[in-house]
N, C-alpha and C positions, 0 to 999 in steps of 0.2 A: 719817366715822369711818374711821380707818385700820385695817389688818389687825392691828397690834399691840394696839390698844385692844380690838378684838373678841376677840382671843385671851385677853387678860387677863380679860375678862368671862366667857368660857367656862371658863377654868381655875379661877375662884373657886368654881364649882359642883361641883368634884370634890375628893375626898380625894387629896392629893398626898403620898404617903408612900414612894414607891418611888424607885429609882435609874433614870435614863433615859439612853438614847442618843437624841440629837435628830438628825433628818434633816429639813431644810427645803428645799423647792425651789419656784421660781417667782419672779415679779417682786417679790412682797412677802415673799420668804423672809427677807431680812435683818430686816425689821421684826417679823415673827412670831418669829424666833429671839431677837431682843433682848427682846421681851416675855416669852417663855418663860424666858429666862435670868434676868430680873429677878424672876420669880415662883418659880422652882425652884432657882436658885442652884447650890450644889454638888451637888444631886441629879442634875444633868446631868453625867454622868461623862465623856462624849465626844460628839462630834457633828460634823455637816457642814452647811454652808449653801451651796446652789447657786443663784445668781441671775444675772440678765442683766448684761452688761458695764455698768459705771458705776452699778449699783444698790446696791452695798455701801457702807456708811458707816463702816467701820472694824472693829476687832477686837471680838469678843464672847467674853469669858472664854476657855475652852479650845477653843472651836469652830473648826474649819477652815472658812474662808470662801473659796469659789471662784466665779469668774465665767466664764460660758460664752455660746455663741452663742444668740441668739433673734431672729427666729423660725426661723432656719436652724441646725440642729445643726452644731457644728464639733468639732475635735479636743478642745478643752477640755471640751465636753459629754460626750464619751465617757470621758475621763479622770476627770471628776467623778463620773459614774455608777458607774464601777468602784470609786472610793474610797468612795462611799456603800454599795455592796454589801459591801465589806470591813468597814465599820463595824458592820454588823448580822449578819454571818456568825458562826455559832457562839455565839450568846448563850445564857445560861442563864435559868431561870425567875425569877430574882431581878432581872433587868434588863428594863425595858420600853422599847419604842421609841415616841417621840413623833414622829410623821410629819406634817409640816405641808406642805400643798400649796396654792399659790395659782396664779392665772392665769399661763400661760406655762410651767408645770411640765412639760408634756408635751414641749416642745421642749428643755428644759434637761437 
């Protein structure tokens, strides 16, 4: 079973009525972000996906998709991390963060 399928199963058990900023990091970040986008649609108002080089499979809605070094942190890792921080800085109580982490996230 892939990470996207597991996430779909998990999200079905929750009331999904809020607006979200999505942050996904790790080798399965793209798959998880894709599944979340398919379930939440326009409730994801912004977001970023940070994954290993050659692990992205294309655009996902309005999400910014970045690839970076794994297992060694590189300049793109630092840039992507800063962009993720900016996405969640200064949020109000009406916007929730959906933070998805998979293996490799600590290096990305």
